[in-house]
C-alpha positions as CSV (number, residue, x, y, z in Angstrom):
1,M,41.7,-3.1,28.7
2,S,42.6,0.3,28.5
3,K,42.3,2.4,31.6
4,F,41.3,6.0,31.1
5,V,39.3,8.8,33.0
6,F,36.4,10.0,32.2
7,T,35.3,13.6,33.1
8,S,32.5,16.2,32.5
9,E,31.2,19.1,33.7
10,S,27.5,20.7,33.9
11,V,26.7,24.4,34.2
12,S,23.3,25.5,35.0
13,E,21.3,29.2,33.9
14,G,22.9,31.8,34.3
15,H,26.1,30.9,35.2
16,P,29.2,33.1,33.2
17,D,29.7,30.5,30.7
18,K,25.8,30.1,30.1
19,V,25.7,34.3,29.8
20,C,29.2,34.5,27.4
21,D,27.4,31.7,25.0
22,A,24.4,33.9,24.7
23,I,26.3,37.0,23.9
24,S,28.7,35.1,21.7
25,D,25.6,33.6,20.0
26,A,23.8,36.6,19.8
27,I,26.3,38.3,18.2
28,V,27.4,35.7,15.8
29,D,23.4,35.3,14.7
30,S,23.1,39.3,13.6
31,F,25.9,38.9,11.3
32,I,24.6,35.7,9.5
33,A,21.3,37.7,9.7
34,Q,22.6,40.7,7.5
35,D,25.2,38.7,5.4
36,P,24.8,34.9,5.0
37,E,28.0,34.7,4.1
38,S,29.5,36.1,7.0
39,H,32.6,34.6,8.8
40,V,32.7,35.5,12.3
41,A,34.8,34.1,15.2
42,C,33.5,35.4,18.8
43,E,34.6,34.9,22.3
44,T,33.0,36.0,25.4
45,L,35.2,36.1,29.0
46,A,33.5,37.9,32.0
47,T,34.4,38.2,35.5
48,K,32.8,40.4,38.0
49,G,31.8,44.2,36.5
50,T,33.6,43.2,33.3
51,V,32.3,41.6,30.2
52,V,35.1,41.4,27.2
53,V,34.4,40.5,23.6
54,S,36.9,39.5,21.8
55,G,37.1,38.0,17.9
56,E,37.4,38.5,14.1
57,V,34.7,39.4,11.4
58,R,34.8,39.4,7.5
59,S,31.3,40.5,7.0
60,N,29.2,42.7,5.0
61,G,27.2,43.4,8.0
62,S,27.8,45.4,10.8
63,V,27.0,45.1,14.5
64,E,27.3,47.7,17.6
65,V,28.7,45.9,20.5
66,E,28.9,48.1,23.5
């Protein structure tokens, strides 16, 4: 019998992880809408008063991130 530890995490609406995921998804969706052949790696990080968007993109599309 193998022993293991099962863990899980659940976050609710409004949690910074959910907000960051929504920002990243919107950026990816915007590039894909303009250029379906886009390759997008997007990470969003948030803390008090600061949001950082980072990653890399290869696309013929253009998205303004402010």
